C-alpha atoms as a printed R data frame, in Angstrom:
    type eleno elety resid chain resno       x       y       z
1   ATOM     1    CA   MET     A     1 -10.623 -41.633 136.288
2   ATOM     2    CA   SER     A     2 -13.231 -43.433 134.062
3   ATOM     3    CA   PRO     A     3 -12.227 -46.799 132.539
4   ATOM     4    CA   SER     A     4 -13.257 -45.294 129.138
5   ATOM     5    CA   PHE     A     5 -10.086 -43.322 129.137
6   ATOM     6    CA   HIS     A     6  -8.326 -46.744 128.501
7   ATOM     7    CA   VAL     A     7  -9.929 -46.869 124.923
8   ATOM     8    CA   PRO     A     8  -7.816 -44.090 123.203
9   ATOM     9    CA   TYR     A     9  -4.582 -46.369 123.900
10  ATOM    10    CA   LEU     A    10  -6.240 -49.401 121.934
11  ATOM    11    CA   LEU     A    11  -6.183 -48.000 118.416
12  ATOM    12    CA   PRO     A    12  -2.501 -46.638 118.227
13  ATOM    13    CA   THR     A    13  -1.351 -49.666 119.995
14  ATOM    14    CA   VAL     A    14  -3.049 -52.279 117.706
15  ATOM    15    CA   LEU     A    15  -1.846 -50.164 114.657
16  ATOM    16    CA   LEU     A    16   1.552 -50.175 115.722
17  ATOM    17    CA   ALA     A    17   1.524 -54.102 116.763
18  ATOM    18    CA   LEU     A    18   0.108 -54.708 113.222
19  ATOM    19    CA   ALA     A    19   2.847 -52.575 111.465
20  ATOM    20    CA   LEU     A    20   5.432 -54.571 113.535
21  ATOM    21    CA   ALA     A    21   3.927 -57.873 112.701
22  ATOM    22    CA   LEU     A    22   3.730 -56.916 108.863
23  ATOM    23    CA   LYS     A    23   7.463 -55.802 109.272
24  ATOM    24    CA   LEU     A    24   8.704 -59.024 110.851
25  ATOM    25    CA   PRO     A    25   8.983 -60.961 107.720
26  ATOM    26    CA   THR     A    26  11.066 -58.399 106.034
27  ATOM    27    CA   PHE     A    27  13.206 -58.385 109.171
28  ATOM    28    CA   LEU     A    28  13.957 -62.150 109.093
29  ATOM    29    CA   ARG     A    29  14.757 -61.871 105.396
30  ATOM    30    CA   ALA     A    30  16.893 -58.849 105.557
31  ATOM    31    CA   SER     A    31  18.020 -58.776 109.358
32  ATOM    32    CA   ARG     A    32  21.445 -57.452 108.186
33  ATOM    33    CA   ASP     A    33  20.047 -54.355 106.563
34  ATOM    34    CA   PRO     A    34  20.485 -51.315 109.030
35  ATOM    35    CA   ASP     A    35  17.451 -49.597 107.919
36  ATOM    36    CA   VAL     A    36  15.373 -52.662 108.282
37  ATOM    37    CA   ARG     A    37  16.591 -53.557 111.634
38  ATOM    38    CA   ALA     A    38  16.266 -49.927 113.048
39  ATOM    39    CA   THR     A    39  12.640 -49.751 111.630
40  ATOM    40    CA   THR     A    40  11.813 -53.009 113.345
41  ATOM    41    CA   LEU     A    41  13.344 -51.866 116.586
42  ATOM    42    CA   LEU     A    42  11.645 -48.489 116.587
43  ATOM    43    CA   LEU     A    43   8.291 -50.306 116.092
44  ATOM    44    CA   THR     A    44   8.998 -52.679 118.847
45  ATOM    45    CA   TRP     A    45   9.994 -49.891 121.186
46  ATOM    46    CA   ALA     A    46   6.912 -47.764 120.221
47  ATOM    47    CA   THR     A    47   4.446 -50.706 120.691
48  ATOM    48    CA   ALA     A    48   6.118 -51.694 124.043
49  ATOM    49    CA   VAL     A    49   5.692 -48.013 125.410
50  ATOM    50    CA   LEU     A    50   1.999 -48.163 124.654
51  ATOM    51    CA   VAL     A    51   1.460 -51.564 125.885
52  ATOM    52    CA   VAL     A    52   3.079 -50.732 129.150
53  ATOM    53    CA   ILE     A    53   1.496 -47.448 129.727
54  ATOM    54    CA   THR     A    54  -1.937 -48.681 129.137
55  ATOM    55    CA   PRO     A    55  -3.468 -48.185 132.765
56  ATOM    56    CA   VAL     A    56  -5.002 -51.633 132.929
57  ATOM    57    CA   ASN     A    57  -1.220 -53.046 132.085
58  ATOM    58    CA   ILE     A    58   0.182 -50.784 134.704
59  ATOM    59    CA   GLU     A    59  -2.201 -52.338 137.195
60  ATOM    60    CA   ARG     A    60  -1.401 -55.880 136.016
61  ATOM    61    CA   LEU     A    61   2.512 -55.356 135.968
62  ATOM    62    CA   ASN     A    62   2.388 -53.912 139.548
63  ATOM    63    CA   ALA     A    63   0.230 -56.925 140.767
64  ATOM    64    CA   LEU     A    64   2.344 -59.568 138.845
65  ATOM    65    CA   THR     A    65   5.655 -58.427 140.057
66  ATOM    66    CA   GLY     A    66   4.616 -57.133 143.508
67  ATOM    67    CA   VAL     A    67   6.601 -53.885 143.063
68  ATOM    68    CA   PRO     A    68   4.670 -50.800 143.296
69  ATOM    69    CA   ASN     A    69   5.170 -48.573 140.148
70  ATOM    70    CA   ILE     A    70   7.455 -50.989 138.273
71  ATOM    71    CA   ALA     A    71   5.906 -50.030 135.274
72  ATOM    72    CA   ALA     A    72   7.362 -46.472 135.215
73  ATOM    73    CA   PRO     A    73  11.271 -47.598 134.484
74  ATOM    74    CA   TRP     A    74  10.089 -50.129 131.946
75  ATOM    75    CA   ALA     A    75   7.906 -47.551 130.156
76  ATOM    76    CA   TYR     A    76  10.405 -44.913 130.221
77  ATOM    77    CA   SER     A    77  13.174 -47.096 129.299
78  ATOM    78    CA   PHE     A    78  11.175 -48.279 126.289
79  ATOM    79    CA   LEU     A    79  10.451 -44.595 125.447
80  ATOM    80    CA   THR     A    80  14.276 -43.741 125.683
81  ATOM    81    CA   ALA     A    81  15.345 -46.533 123.326
82  ATOM    82    CA   PHE     A    82  12.529 -45.249 121.094
83  ATOM    83    CA   CYS     A    83  14.079 -41.726 121.003
84  ATOM    84    CA   ALA     A    84  17.517 -43.071 120.356
85  ATOM    85    CA   THR     A    85  16.419 -45.345 117.500
86  ATOM    86    CA   GLY     A    86  14.618 -42.561 115.952
87  ATOM    87    CA   LEU     A    87  17.618 -40.219 116.105
88  ATOM    88    CA   THR     A    88  19.987 -42.868 114.439
89  ATOM    89    CA   MET     A    89  17.324 -43.521 111.702
90  ATOM    90    CA   ILE     A    90  17.167 -39.766 110.874
91  ATOM    91    CA   MET     A    91  21.016 -39.634 110.872
92  ATOM    92    CA   ARG     A    92  21.197 -42.639 108.501
93  ATOM    93    CA   TRP     A    93  18.636 -40.945 106.034
94  ATOM    94    CA   ARG     A    94  20.450 -37.525 106.189
95  ATOM    95    CA   GLU     A    95  23.999 -38.628 105.850
96  ATOM    96    CA   GLU     A    96  25.990 -40.799 103.502
97  ATOM    97    CA   PRO     A    97  27.563 -43.959 105.110
98  ATOM    98    CA   SER     A    98  31.000 -42.792 106.676
99  ATOM    99    CA   GLU     A    99  32.975 -43.667 109.713
100 ATOM   100    CA   GLY     A   100  31.961 -40.345 111.135
101 ATOM   101    CA   ARG     A   101  28.344 -41.225 110.951
102 ATOM   102    CA   ARG     A   102  28.866 -44.653 112.485
103 ATOM   103    CA   ARG     A   103  30.769 -43.057 115.397
104 ATOM   104    CA   ARG     A   104  27.718 -40.585 116.042
105 ATOM   105    CA   ILE     A   105  25.288 -43.301 115.907
106 ATOM   106    CA   ARG     A   106  27.368 -45.295 118.418
107 ATOM   107    CA   ARG     A   107  27.602 -42.082 120.577
108 ATOM   108    CA   VAL     A   108  23.814 -41.861 120.670
109 ATOM   109    CA   TYR     A   109  23.274 -45.349 121.374
110 ATOM   110    CA   TRP     A   110  25.752 -45.297 124.302
111 ATOM   111    CA   LEU     A   111  24.352 -41.997 125.668
112 ATOM   112    CA   TYR     A   112  20.902 -43.176 125.718
113 ATOM   113    CA   ALA     A   113  21.916 -46.574 127.288
114 ATOM   114    CA   GLY     A   114  23.323 -44.568 130.071
115 ATOM   115    CA   VAL     A   115  20.062 -42.697 130.572
116 ATOM   116    CA   VAL     A   116  18.196 -46.187 130.687
117 ATOM   117    CA   ALA     A   117  20.888 -47.277 133.295
118 ATOM   118    CA   VAL     A   118  20.340 -44.137 135.427
119 ATOM   119    CA   LEU     A   119  16.550 -44.306 135.080
120 ATOM   120    CA   TRP     A   120  16.685 -47.819 136.795
121 ATOM   121    CA   LEU     A   121  19.174 -46.745 139.327
122 ATOM   122    CA   THR     A   122  17.074 -43.571 140.449
123 ATOM   123    CA   PHE     A   123  13.866 -45.969 140.592
124 ATOM   124    CA   LEU     A   124  15.649 -48.493 142.652
125 ATOM   125    CA   LEU     A   125  16.853 -45.655 145.155
126 ATOM   126    CA   ALA     A   126  13.371 -43.905 145.293
127 ATOM   127    CA   ASP     A   127  10.844 -44.737 148.041
128 ATOM   128    CA   VAL     A   128   7.538 -44.956 146.134
129 ATOM   129    CA   PRO     A   129   5.295 -47.385 148.088
130 ATOM   130    CA   THR     A   130   2.023 -46.226 146.804
131 ATOM   131    CA   PRO     A   131   0.935 -47.516 143.406
132 ATOM   132    CA   ARG     A   132  -0.173 -44.463 141.044
133 ATOM   133    CA   VAL     A   133  -1.690 -45.411 137.687
134 ATOM   134    CA   TYR     A   134  -2.458 -42.004 136.458
135 ATOM   135    CA   ASP     A   135  -0.657 -39.360 138.415
136 ATOM   136    CA   LEU     A   136   2.849 -40.923 139.178
137 ATOM   137    CA   ASP     A   137   4.615 -38.007 137.729
138 ATOM   138    CA   THR     A   138   3.004 -35.309 139.826
139 ATOM   139    CA   TYR     A   139   2.167 -37.479 142.860
140 ATOM   140    CA   TYR     A   140   6.080 -38.153 143.280
141 ATOM   141    CA   ALA     A   141   7.392 -34.950 141.816
142 ATOM   142    CA   GLY     A   142   8.908 -33.858 145.089
143 ATOM   143    CA   THR     A   143  10.199 -37.373 146.217
144 ATOM   144    CA   PRO     A   144  13.964 -37.915 146.399
145 ATOM   145    CA   TRP     A   145  15.407 -39.875 143.533
146 ATOM   146    CA   MET     A   146  11.938 -40.205 141.828
147 ATOM   147    CA   ARG     A   147  11.981 -36.595 141.277
148 ATOM   148    CA   GLU     A   148  15.375 -37.114 139.428
149 ATOM   149    CA   HIS     A   149  13.962 -40.330 137.579
150 ATOM   150    CA   ILE     A   150  10.941 -38.271 136.218
151 ATOM   151    CA   LEU     A   151  13.051 -35.287 135.070
152 ATOM   152    CA   LEU     A   152  15.527 -37.381 133.514
153 ATOM   153    CA   TYR     A   153  13.123 -39.256 131.127
154 ATOM   154    CA   ILE     A   154  11.304 -35.854 130.301
155 ATOM   155    CA   ALA     A   155  14.707 -34.225 129.732
156 ATOM   156    CA   ALA     A   156  16.024 -37.106 127.540
157 ATOM   157    CA   HIS     A   157  12.592 -37.095 125.531
158 ATOM   158    CA   MET     A   158  12.625 -33.519 125.050
159 ATOM   159    CA   VAL     A   159  16.247 -33.239 123.705
160 ATOM   160    CA   SER     A   160  15.722 -36.120 121.347
161 ATOM   161    CA   SER     A   161  12.501 -34.235 119.968
162 ATOM   162    CA   LEU     A   162  14.321 -30.999 119.671
163 ATOM   163    CA   VAL     A   163  17.316 -32.525 118.013
164 ATOM   164    CA   ALA     A   164  15.142 -34.659 115.643
165 ATOM   165    CA   ALA     A   165  13.018 -31.711 114.648
166 ATOM   166    CA   SER     A   166  16.010 -29.453 113.863
167 ATOM   167    CA   MET     A   167  17.607 -31.867 111.888
168 ATOM   168    CA   LEU     A   168  14.466 -32.626 109.846
169 ATOM   169    CA   TRP     A   169  13.768 -28.889 109.561
170 ATOM   170    CA   LYS     A   170  17.210 -28.324 107.973
171 ATOM   171    CA   TRP     A   171  16.938 -31.255 105.792
172 ATOM   172    CA   PHE     A   172  13.504 -30.930 104.538
173 ATOM   173    CA   PRO     A   173  14.402 -28.532 101.499
174 ATOM   174    CA   GLU     A   174  16.687 -30.967 100.292
175 ATOM   175    CA   VAL     A   175  14.371 -33.962 100.123
176 ATOM   176    CA   ALA     A   176  13.346 -34.739  96.465
177 ATOM   177    CA   ASP     A   177  11.631 -38.145  96.926
178 ATOM   178    CA   ARG     A   178   7.753 -37.731  97.578
179 ATOM   179    CA   TRP     A   179   7.629 -40.658  99.907
180 ATOM   180    CA   LEU     A   180  10.558 -39.670 101.961
181 ATOM   181    CA   LYS     A   181   9.133 -36.157 101.988
182 ATOM   182    CA   ALA     A   182   5.782 -37.303 103.325
183 ATOM   183    CA   GLY     A   183   7.722 -39.325 105.968
184 ATOM   184    CA   VAL     A   184   9.561 -36.243 107.072
185 ATOM   185    CA   VAL     A   185   6.190 -34.311 107.471
186 ATOM   186    CA   PHE     A   186   4.819 -37.134 109.572
187 ATOM   187    CA   LEU     A   187   8.122 -37.095 111.633
188 ATOM   188    CA   GLN     A   188   7.765 -33.287 112.378
189 ATOM   189    CA   LEU     A   189   4.177 -33.651 113.373
190 ATOM   190    CA   GLY     A   190   4.953 -36.494 115.708
191 ATOM   191    CA   PHE     A   191   8.055 -34.757 117.384
192 ATOM   192    CA   ALA     A   192   5.870 -31.595 117.618
193 ATOM   193    CA   SER     A   193   3.383 -33.716 119.633
194 ATOM   194    CA   GLY     A   194   6.106 -35.093 121.850
195 ATOM   195    CA   LEU     A   195   7.331 -31.599 122.675
196 ATOM   196    CA   VAL     A   196   3.561 -30.791 123.512
197 ATOM   197    CA   PHE     A   197   3.845 -33.659 125.891
198 ATOM   198    CA   ASP     A   198   7.053 -32.650 127.485
199 ATOM   199    CA   VAL     A   199   5.761 -29.071 127.929
200 ATOM   200    CA   ALA     A   200   2.629 -30.369 129.659
201 ATOM   201    CA   LYS     A   201   4.411 -32.727 131.861
202 ATOM   202    CA   THR     A   202   7.099 -30.232 133.013
203 ATOM   203    CA   ALA     A   203   4.379 -27.621 133.715
204 ATOM   204    CA   ALA     A   204   2.479 -30.028 135.860
205 ATOM   205    CA   VAL     A   205   5.666 -31.157 137.825
206 ATOM   206    CA   GLY     A   206   6.899 -27.651 138.225
207 ATOM   207    CA   ALA     A   207   3.324 -26.482 139.564
208 ATOM   208    CA   ARG     A   208   3.564 -29.278 142.273
209 ATOM   209    CA   TRP     A   209   6.954 -27.739 143.331
210 ATOM   210    CA   SER     A   210   5.355 -24.364 143.670
211 ATOM   211    CA   GLY     A   211   2.544 -25.567 145.711
212 ATOM   212    CA   HIS     A   212  -0.184 -25.548 142.805
213 ATOM   213    CA   ASP     A   213  -2.192 -28.179 141.270
214 ATOM   214    CA   TRP     A   214  -2.082 -28.450 137.540
215 ATOM   215    CA   ASP     A   215  -2.365 -32.241 137.487
216 ATOM   216    CA   VAL     A   216  -4.776 -32.218 134.736
217 ATOM   217    CA   LEU     A   217  -1.711 -31.288 132.316
218 ATOM   218    CA   SER     A   218  -0.119 -34.553 133.132
219 ATOM   219    CA   THR     A   219  -3.055 -36.943 133.492
220 ATOM   220    CA   GLN     A   220  -5.345 -35.744 130.804
221 ATOM   221    CA   ALA     A   221  -3.666 -33.134 128.445
222 ATOM   222    CA   ALA     A   222  -0.373 -35.016 127.925
223 ATOM   223    CA   PRO     A   223  -1.339 -38.682 127.242
224 ATOM   224    CA   PRO     A   224  -3.080 -37.910 123.886
225 ATOM   225    CA   PHE     A   225   0.064 -36.322 122.572
226 ATOM   226    CA   ALA     A   226   2.255 -38.996 123.560
227 ATOM   227    CA   LEU     A   227  -0.022 -41.587 121.585
228 ATOM   228    CA   MET     A   228   0.007 -39.265 118.677
229 ATOM   229    CA   GLU     A   229   3.776 -38.951 118.798
230 ATOM   230    CA   ALA     A   230   4.216 -42.736 118.776
231 ATOM   231    CA   ALA     A   231   1.785 -43.287 116.068
232 ATOM   232    CA   LEU     A   232   3.006 -40.418 113.707
233 ATOM   233    CA   VAL     A   233   6.688 -41.105 114.277
234 ATOM   234    CA   ALA     A   234   6.214 -44.888 113.489
235 ATOM   235    CA   LEU     A   235   4.115 -43.823 110.364
236 ATOM   236    CA   GLY     A   236   6.958 -41.194 109.446
237 ATOM   237    CA   PHE     A   237   9.562 -43.981 109.249
238 ATOM   238    CA   LEU     A   238   7.323 -46.661 107.661
239 ATOM   239    CA   VAL     A   239   5.827 -44.583 104.766
240 ATOM   240    CA   PRO     A   240   9.388 -44.071 102.980
241 ATOM   241    CA   GLN     A   241   9.721 -47.776 103.006
242 ATOM   242    CA   ALA     A   242   6.264 -48.956 102.544
243 ATOM   243    CA   GLY     A   243   5.313 -46.254 100.117
244 ATOM   244    CA   PRO     A   244   7.441 -47.382  97.278
245 ATOM   245    CA   PHE     A   245   6.697 -51.161  98.106
246 ATOM   246    CA   LEU     A   246   2.997 -50.470  97.854
247 ATOM   247    CA   GLN     A   247   3.488 -48.549  94.676
248 ATOM   248    CA   LYS     A   248   5.361 -51.386  93.047
249 ATOM   249    CA   TRP     A   249   2.852 -53.937  94.513
250 ATOM   250    CA   ILE     A   250  -0.115 -51.970  92.775
251 ATOM   251    CA   ARG     A   251   1.911 -51.860  89.603
252 ATOM   252    CA   ASP     A   252   2.792 -55.511  89.556
253 ATOM   253    CA   GLN     A   253  -0.832 -56.512  90.471
254 ATOM   254    CA   ARG     A   254  -2.311 -54.305  87.496
255 ATOM   255    CA   GLU     A   255   0.238 -55.910  85.302
256 ATOM   256    CA   TYR     A   256  -0.487 -59.481  86.598
257 ATOM   257    CA   ARG     A   257  -4.097 -58.945  85.970
258 ATOM   258    CA   ARG     A   258  -3.502 -57.383  82.440
259 ATOM   259    CA   LEU     A   259  -1.619 -60.443  81.429
260 ATOM   260    CA   GLY     A   260  -4.317 -62.737  82.690
261 ATOM   261    CA   PRO     A   261  -6.381 -63.268  79.441
262 ATOM   262    CA   LEU     A   262  -3.282 -63.716  77.385
263 ATOM   263    CA   TRP     A   263  -1.881 -66.318  79.940
264 ATOM   264    CA   ARG     A   264  -5.186 -68.159  79.983
265 ATOM   265    CA   ALA     A   265  -5.324 -68.261  76.315
266 ATOM   266    CA   LEU     A   266  -1.864 -69.801  75.950
267 ATOM   267    CA   ARG     A   267  -2.158 -72.379  78.642
268 ATOM   268    CA   VAL     A   268  -3.173 -74.889  75.849
269 ATOM   269    CA   LEU     A   269   0.402 -75.000  74.866
270 ATOM   270    CA   THR     A   270   2.529 -77.528  76.626
271 ATOM   271    CA   PRO     A   271   5.574 -76.036  78.364
272 ATOM   272    CA   ALA     A   272   8.815 -77.647  77.667
273 ATOM   273    CA   ALA     A   273   9.420 -77.929  81.363
274 ATOM   274    CA   ALA     A   274   7.059 -78.441  84.254
275 ATOM   275    CA   GLU     A   275   5.746 -75.264  85.526
276 ATOM   276    CA   ALA     A   276   6.619 -74.494  89.213
277 ATOM   277    CA   ARG     A   277   3.379 -74.230  91.275
278 ATOM   278    CA   PHE     A   278   3.229 -71.014  93.323
279 ATOM   279    CA   GLY     A   279   0.635 -70.803  96.051
280 ATOM   280    CA   PRO     A   280  -1.460 -67.672  96.979
281 ATOM   281    CA   TRP     A   281   1.047 -66.604  99.547
282 ATOM   282    CA   THR     A   282   3.981 -66.609  97.047
283 ATOM   283    CA   PRO     A   283   5.340 -63.062  96.533
284 ATOM   284    CA   LEU     A   284   3.468 -61.127  93.815
285 ATOM   285    CA   ASP     A   285   6.739 -60.348  91.979
286 ATOM   286    CA   LEU     A   286   7.674 -64.057  91.743
287 ATOM   287    CA   ARG     A   287   4.057 -64.894  90.381
288 ATOM   288    CA   LEU     A   288   4.319 -62.052  88.030
289 ATOM   289    CA   MET     A   289   7.692 -63.164  86.670
290 ATOM   290    CA   GLN     A   290   6.506 -66.680  86.188
291 ATOM   291    CA   ARG     A   291   3.366 -65.460  84.286
292 ATOM   292    CA   GLN     A   292   5.521 -63.263  82.095
293 ATOM   293    CA   GLN     A   293   8.144 -66.190  81.344
294 ATOM   294    CA   ARG     A   294   5.120 -68.340  80.670
295 ATOM   295    CA   VAL     A   295   3.714 -66.074  78.105
296 ATOM   296    CA   HIS     A   296   7.136 -65.560  76.273
297 ATOM   297    CA   ASP     A   297   7.757 -69.423  76.240
298 ATOM   298    CA   ALA     A   298   4.341 -69.986  74.913
299 ATOM   299    CA   LEU     A   299   4.571 -67.216  72.242
300 ATOM   300    CA   ARG     A   300   7.891 -68.839  71.014
301 ATOM   301    CA   MET     A   301   6.267 -72.151  70.608
302 ATOM   302    CA   LEU     A   302   3.344 -70.596  68.880
303 ATOM   303    CA   ASP     A   303   5.490 -68.612  66.446
304 ATOM   304    CA   PRO     A   304   5.521 -71.387  63.620
305 ATOM   305    CA   TYR     A   305   1.645 -71.158  63.619
306 ATOM   306    CA   VAL     A   306   1.497 -67.434  63.011
307 ATOM   307    CA   ASP     A   307   0.267 -66.167  59.801
308 ATOM   308    CA   PRO     A   308   2.262 -62.632  59.129
309 ATOM   309    CA   ALA     A   309  -0.235 -61.784  56.365
310 ATOM   310    CA   LEU     A   310  -3.167 -62.063  58.642
311 ATOM   311    CA   HIS     A   311  -1.558 -59.882  61.203
312 ATOM   312    CA   ARG     A   312  -0.887 -57.244  58.589
313 ATOM   313    CA   ARG     A   313  -4.424 -57.371  57.317
314 ATOM   314    CA   ALA     A   314  -5.624 -57.087  61.045
315 ATOM   315    CA   ARG     A   315  -3.245 -54.082  61.735
316 ATOM   316    CA   GLU     A   316  -4.672 -52.168  58.648
317 ATOM   317    CA   ALA     A   317  -8.337 -52.959  59.600
318 ATOM   318    CA   ALA     A   318  -7.489 -51.822  63.172
319 ATOM   319    CA   ARG     A   319  -6.006 -48.591  62.096
320 ATOM   320    CA   ALA     A   320  -8.963 -47.835  59.815
321 ATOM   321    CA   GLY     A   321 -11.126 -47.603  63.001
322 ATOM   322    CA   HIS     A   322  -9.289 -44.574  63.895
323 ATOM   323    CA   ASP     A   323 -10.322 -43.306  67.305
324 ATOM   324    CA   ASP     A   324 -12.463 -46.368  68.002
325 ATOM   325    CA   ILE     A   325  -9.261 -48.645  68.312
326 ATOM   326    CA   PRO     A   326  -6.271 -46.589  69.582
327 ATOM   327    CA   ASN     A   327  -4.325 -49.811  70.118
328 ATOM   328    CA   ALA     A   328  -4.102 -51.227  66.578
329 ATOM   329    CA   ASP     A   329  -0.862 -53.114  67.122
330 ATOM   330    CA   GLY     A   330  -2.117 -54.818  70.234
331 ATOM   331    CA   VAL     A   331  -5.575 -55.681  68.620
332 ATOM   332    CA   ALA     A   332  -3.780 -57.084  65.505
333 ATOM   333    CA   GLY     A   333  -1.519 -59.175  67.659
334 ATOM   334    CA   ALA     A   334  -4.360 -60.568  69.646
335 ATOM   335    CA   ILE     A   335  -6.443 -61.604  66.499
336 ATOM   336    CA   THR     A   336  -3.190 -63.261  64.909
337 ATOM   337    CA   ILE     A   337  -2.521 -65.050  68.147
338 ATOM   338    CA   SER     A   338  -6.073 -66.413  68.492
339 ATOM   339    CA   ALA     A   339  -5.818 -67.666  64.717
340 ATOM   340    CA   ALA     A   340  -2.413 -69.201  65.682
341 ATOM   341    CA   LEU     A   341  -3.929 -71.012  68.571
342 ATOM   342    CA   SER     A   342  -6.875 -72.275  66.488
343 ATOM   343    CA   ALA     A   343  -4.362 -73.698  64.118
344 ATOM   344    CA   TYR     A   344  -2.349 -75.352  66.954
345 ATOM   345    CA   ARG     A   345  -5.407 -76.889  68.339
346 ATOM   346    CA   ARG     A   346  -6.409 -78.534  64.892
347 ATOM   347    CA   GLY     A   347  -2.999 -80.295  65.156
348 ATOM   348    CA   GLY     A   348  -0.710 -81.296  62.259
349 ATOM   349    CA   PRO     A   349   2.471 -79.438  61.043
350 ATOM   350    CA   PRO     A   350   2.514 -75.495  60.876
351 ATOM   351    CA   ALA     A   351   0.925 -73.907  57.914
352 ATOM   352    CA   ALA     A   352   3.434 -72.884  55.143
353 ATOM   353    CA   HIS     A   353   3.124 -69.231  55.635
354 ATOM   354    CA   SER     A   354   5.506 -66.729  53.960
355 ATOM   355    CA   ARG     A   355   7.794 -66.059  56.820
356 ATOM   356    CA   GLU     A   356   7.818 -62.373  57.377
357 ATOM   357    CA   PRO     A   357   9.418 -61.215  60.579
358 ATOM   358    CA   TRP     A   358   6.708 -61.097  63.021
359 ATOM   359    CA   GLY     A   359   7.668 -63.279  65.963
360 ATOM   360    CA   GLY     A   360  10.579 -63.228  68.486
361 ATOM   361    CA   THR     A   361  11.390 -59.932  69.952
362 ATOM   362    CA   ALA     A   362   8.688 -57.959  67.975
363 ATOM   363    CA   VAL     A   363   5.980 -59.955  69.717
364 ATOM   364    CA   SER     A   364   7.810 -59.562  72.986
365 ATOM   365    CA   ASP     A   365   7.603 -55.893  72.873
366 ATOM   366    CA   ARG     A   366   3.810 -55.813  72.140
367 ATOM   367    CA   ILE     A   367   2.810 -58.389  74.913
368 ATOM   368    CA   GLU     A   368   1.472 -55.692  77.030
369 ATOM   369    CA   ALA     A   369  -0.660 -54.171  74.206
370 ATOM   370    CA   ILE     A   370  -1.772 -57.684  73.271
371 ATOM   371    CA   ALA     A   371  -2.875 -58.518  76.621
372 ATOM   372    CA   SER     A   372  -4.696 -55.137  76.889
373 ATOM   373    CA   ALA     A   373  -6.498 -55.868  73.805
374 ATOM   374    CA   LEU     A   374  -7.927 -59.358  74.962
375 ATOM   375    CA   HIS     A   375  -9.703 -57.372  77.607
376 ATOM   376    CA   HIS     A   376 -11.868 -56.006  75.020
377 ATOM   377    CA   PRO     A   377 -13.303 -58.804  72.949
378 ATOM   378    CA   HIS     A   378 -15.939 -56.463  71.258
379 ATOM   379    CA   LEU     A   379 -13.004 -54.519  69.661
380 ATOM   380    CA   LEU     A   380 -11.437 -57.771  68.291
381 ATOM   381    CA   GLU     A   381 -14.904 -58.699  66.775
382 ATOM   382    CA   ASP     A   382 -15.217 -55.377  65.119
383 ATOM   383    CA   VAL     A   383 -11.882 -55.660  63.446
384 ATOM   384    CA   ARG     A   384 -12.589 -59.128  62.361
385 ATOM   385    CA   ARG     A   385 -15.827 -57.878  60.716
386 ATOM   386    CA   ARG     A   386 -13.972 -55.056  59.037
387 ATOM   387    CA   MET     A   387 -11.301 -57.598  57.844
388 ATOM   388    CA   THR     A   388 -14.218 -59.784  56.467
389 ATOM   389    CA   SER     A   389 -15.938 -57.016  54.709
390 ATOM   390    CA   THR     A   390 -12.613 -55.464  53.213
391 ATOM   391    CA   GLY     A   391 -11.735 -59.115  52.072
392 ATOM   392    CA   SER     A   392 -15.218 -59.447  50.374
393 ATOM   393    CA   ALA     A   393 -14.735 -56.209  48.810
394 ATOM   394    CA   HIS     A   394 -11.401 -57.119  47.329
395 ATOM   395    CA   HIS     A   395 -12.696 -60.252  46.242
396 ATOM   396    CA   HIS     A   396 -15.615 -58.979  44.280
397 ATOM   397    CA   GLY     A   397 -13.530 -56.251  42.920
């Protein structure tokens, strides 16, 4: 077979390895979480399967160990572990925690651990002296013990795919969460691909038993479906976890950037305590929390310099703009804070304003609106001009 046949193995292997690398920090932080642990194991087994079944790695493993076809029990063991982990993850999703669920999960692990043990036993008993990179399943389809070895891994994989597909099919109408529903769809597509792989392999092996040559089903038709299964199933288990995380990250990133102008404007205020320095690798939620806290602390310090009358006039001028300025409270707050900052920079005691209830909680509730208004300086200037013109009209009147 052409060396170009190796290329399709590369993309799903790299994607799975990348997903595993991205998952490892979460695993190290929350290794006691069963879902995190199972997802990490699933990605590990899926990546290991694709690494081992890549033709060039089969040749390397045979040469390194000096044992012909040693890649077969390794690959099929990883595949079996992948099947067991996938089944138990679906059981965790579908069922509430209970002693019965724990017993069923343990039963699945023990059953598939037994399959792995028998896979190695049958391989050790088989006589397979000729290395076969592409057509091992059909070449040794009639060899004692290797025949059982091949049938066992196909049967274990087919049973897990059928059971998983059945559980997901019954559960799908009950799933309300959109990320979980998307994950179930990917899983269904993945297990369907796995069943196509099993059918192709079984047909090719059965053809050998009956004296026919359908090896192309095993060597060319089946492998792409195995690659699709590994990628789709891994994606199906990742999406329900990564989706909400990504959604929250986008929301936090948007909020972090929206607070930027307000945070930069308030940096002139000296904090009561030294601000913790967060590097670029600090989690976004911590950086957002620090920025929000910094803004709240600075506004409390700025409160004595705030002119409530100015805020009232700015709000009236902003509301007079009608559709041009939809965020009147935010614009008024931005103008008032800018004036208070100017007063703070000039130094000296705060001005003796009539103390109307403007600061404190009321300001905190408007922080997002104020931050958004600071992204539109032309609107602030327009309101200032209206305030000036209104003030002049009142003066002349």
